[in-house]
C-alpha positions as CSV (number, residue, x, y, z in Angstrom):
1,M,13.0,38.6,-80.7
2,S,15.4,41.2,-82.2
3,P,16.5,44.2,-80.2
4,T,14.7,47.4,-81.1
5,I,15.7,51.1,-81.1
6,E,13.4,54.1,-80.8
7,V,13.7,56.9,-83.3
8,D,11.4,59.9,-84.1
9,E,8.9,59.7,-86.9
10,Q,11.0,61.8,-89.4
11,T,14.1,59.6,-88.8
12,H,12.0,56.5,-89.3
13,R,10.6,57.8,-92.6
14,S,14.2,58.7,-93.7
15,I,15.5,55.3,-92.8
16,E,12.6,53.6,-94.6
17,F,13.1,55.8,-97.7
18,A,16.8,55.0,-97.7
19,A,16.0,51.3,-97.5
20,R,13.5,51.5,-100.4
21,M,16.1,53.4,-102.6
22,G,18.8,51.0,-101.7
23,G,16.6,47.9,-102.2
24,T,17.4,46.7,-98.7
25,T,15.9,46.7,-95.2
26,A,15.7,49.4,-92.6
27,G,17.8,47.3,-90.3
28,E,20.6,47.1,-93.0
29,V,20.5,50.8,-93.5
30,V,21.0,51.3,-89.7
31,A,23.7,48.6,-89.6
32,R,25.6,50.4,-92.5
33,L,25.4,53.7,-90.7
34,V,26.8,52.2,-87.6
35,R,29.5,50.4,-89.4
36,T,30.5,53.6,-91.2
37,A,30.5,55.6,-88.0
38,S,32.5,52.9,-86.2
39,V,35.5,52.9,-88.6
40,P,38.2,55.2,-87.3
41,P,39.0,57.9,-89.9
42,S,42.7,57.0,-89.9
43,A,42.1,53.3,-90.3
44,P,44.9,51.6,-92.2
45,A,44.5,50.3,-95.7
46,A,42.5,47.0,-95.8
47,T,44.4,43.8,-96.0
48,S,41.4,41.4,-96.9
49,K,41.5,39.9,-100.3
50,E,38.4,41.8,-101.2
51,G,39.5,45.2,-99.9
52,V,43.2,45.2,-100.7
53,E,44.5,48.5,-102.0
54,E,46.9,48.3,-104.9
55,G,48.8,51.6,-105.1
56,R,46.1,54.2,-105.6
57,K,43.3,51.8,-106.4
58,V,40.6,50.7,-104.0
59,N,38.2,47.9,-104.4
60,V,34.6,48.8,-104.4
61,Y,31.3,47.1,-104.9
62,A,27.6,48.0,-105.4
63,D,24.6,45.9,-104.5
64,Y,21.7,46.6,-106.8
65,E,18.6,44.5,-107.6
66,G,20.0,41.7,-105.5
67,R,23.3,41.5,-107.5
68,R,26.7,42.6,-106.4
69,T,29.0,44.3,-108.9
70,R,32.6,44.7,-108.0
71,G,35.0,47.3,-109.3
72,S,38.3,49.1,-108.7
73,F,38.3,52.8,-108.0
74,D,41.4,54.8,-109.0
75,R,42.0,57.6,-106.5
76,D,44.1,59.6,-109.0
77,T,41.7,59.6,-111.9
78,N,38.3,58.8,-110.2
79,R,37.8,56.1,-112.7
80,I,35.9,52.9,-111.8
81,D,36.8,49.7,-113.7
82,I,34.1,47.0,-113.4
83,T,35.7,43.7,-112.4
84,S,32.7,41.4,-112.0
85,G,29.3,40.7,-113.5
86,P,28.0,41.4,-117.0
87,L,29.7,44.8,-117.1
88,A,33.2,43.4,-116.2
89,G,35.9,44.9,-118.3
90,Q,34.1,48.2,-118.8
91,S,35.8,51.4,-117.5
92,F,34.0,54.6,-116.5
93,K,35.4,58.1,-116.0
94,T,33.4,58.7,-112.8
95,P,31.7,56.7,-110.1
96,T,28.3,58.2,-111.2
97,G,28.9,57.0,-114.8
98,A,29.6,53.5,-113.5
99,A,26.6,53.6,-111.1
100,R,24.3,54.6,-114.0
101,A,25.6,51.8,-116.2
102,V,24.8,49.3,-113.4
103,V,21.3,50.7,-112.9
104,T,20.6,50.8,-116.7
105,Y,21.8,47.2,-117.1
106,Y,19.6,45.7,-114.4
107,R,16.6,48.1,-114.6
108,P,16.5,49.7,-118.0
109,D,13.0,50.9,-117.2
110,V,13.9,53.2,-114.4
111,N,15.8,56.6,-114.4
112,P,19.5,55.6,-113.9
113,N,20.5,58.9,-112.2
114,R,22.5,58.0,-109.1
115,N,25.2,59.6,-107.0
116,G,28.1,57.3,-107.6
117,W,29.9,58.5,-104.5
118,S,27.1,57.0,-102.4
119,F,26.2,54.1,-104.7
120,W,29.6,52.5,-104.6
121,L,30.7,51.0,-101.2
122,L,34.2,50.4,-100.0
123,G,35.4,46.8,-100.3
124,D,37.4,47.1,-97.1
125,G,34.8,45.4,-94.9
126,S,33.5,48.7,-93.6
127,G,30.6,48.9,-96.1
128,G,31.2,52.7,-96.1
129,P,30.3,54.7,-99.2
130,L,33.0,55.7,-101.6
131,Q,32.3,59.3,-100.5
132,N,34.3,58.5,-97.3
133,I,37.6,58.6,-99.2
134,R,36.7,61.1,-101.9
135,H,39.0,63.8,-100.6
136,A,41.5,61.6,-98.7
137,A,45.1,62.0,-99.9
């Protein structure tokens, strides 16, 4: 049996909503929140193969419709270059533009509007949203 946590009804509805929007489980939503909150703000740059920073570029990924798309985020220009999947080789001026392209590719029947800063996750092992480094120097 898995451990359980108690939350109020509104929090439960919010977690369930986030899970539906992210195509994941409520447990994974909570796990991501815990991982994000557990990473010290002054953590050094990642050294794993997936999360290595090259200069001002940061590896990112997005999980959508059961598929992972990897990219490289440029801190100076805010561009995302897609590095894996069917959109590999394409470059987008903003994280939101890249997020919309991923959604449109996998689900052309849904509204592609997404906040790219929360859609893309850091490839440093934290699983935190790109938003976490948006204003970092």
